[in-house]
C-alpha positions in Angstrom: 56.7 98.6 81.6 59.1 96.9 79.3 60.5 100.4 77.9 61.2 101.8 81.7 62.8 98.4 82.5 65.1 98.7 79.2 66.1 102.6 80.1 66.8 101.3 83.7 69.0 98.4 82.4 70.6 101.2 80.0 71.9 103.4 82.9 73.1 100.5 85.0 75.1 99.2 82.1 76.7 102.3 81.6 77.2 103.2 84.5 78.5 99.6 85.2 81.0 100.2 81.7 82.1 103.3 83.0 83.6 101.8 86.3 85.2 99.3 84.4 87.1 101.7 82.4 88.0 104.1 85.6 89.0 100.8 87.0 91.5 99.8 84.3 92.8 103.2 83.9 93.5 103.4 87.4 96.0 100.3 87.2 97.8 101.8 83.9 101.0 102.4 84.8 101.1 100.4 87.5 102.9 97.0 88.4 100.3 93.9 89.3 100.6 90.2 90.0 98.9 88.4 86.8 98.5 84.5 86.9 99.0 83.4 83.4 97.0 80.8 82.2 97.3 80.5 78.3 98.8 81.8 74.9 97.1 83.7 73.0 95.4 82.3 69.8 98.0 83.7 67.9 100.8 82.3 70.0 102.4 85.8 70.6 101.7 86.9 74.0 99.9 85.0 77.0 97.1 85.6 78.6 96.1 85.9 82.2 94.2 87.6 85.0 95.2 90.1 87.6 93.9 89.3 91.4 90.7 91.4 90.4 90.0 88.6 87.8 90.6 91.1 85.2 92.0 89.6 81.8 95.3 91.1 81.2 97.4 90.2 77.6 101.1 90.4 78.0 104.6 89.6 76.7 105.7 86.0 78.3 106.3 82.5 77.1 104.2 79.1 77.3 106.9 78.1 80.1 105.0 80.9 82.3 101.8 79.1 81.9 100.7 78.6 85.7 102.8 81.0 87.2 102.2 84.1 89.0 104.4 87.4 87.6 104.8 90.8 88.1 103.5 92.8 85.5 103.6 96.6 84.2 100.1 97.5 82.7 101.0 99.5 79.8 97.3 100.8 78.8 93.8 99.4 78.9 90.3 99.0 77.7 87.2 98.8 78.8 87.5 94.6 79.5 91.3 94.3 79.4 94.8 95.0 80.7 97.9 95.2 78.6 101.4 95.0 80.0 104.8 93.7 80.2 106.5 90.9 82.8 109.1 92.7 84.8 111.8 90.5 84.4 114.1 90.9 87.4 117.6 91.7 86.7 120.2 89.5 88.1 123.0 92.4 87.3 124.9 93.9 90.3 125.4 97.4 90.4 129.0 99.0 91.8 
């Protein structure tokens, strides 16, 4: 029956969306490796993918495309992580 199939599909999709949201939330305030792929459409940030293939929008520059960078995840939604590149400081502490 088509109605039963649609109800089952809704249940499965809702569970998938909940799992995606929970996974992304679990990465907030953590540092992960991200492969930088491209500039965003407005050219103000870069787009990449985490090791889990989750899209990541982050601060970055065009010359970082193709590199794996460490990113601190600040927040997320169901489909995307948002963060900033961790830039190593070369400053020495006495």
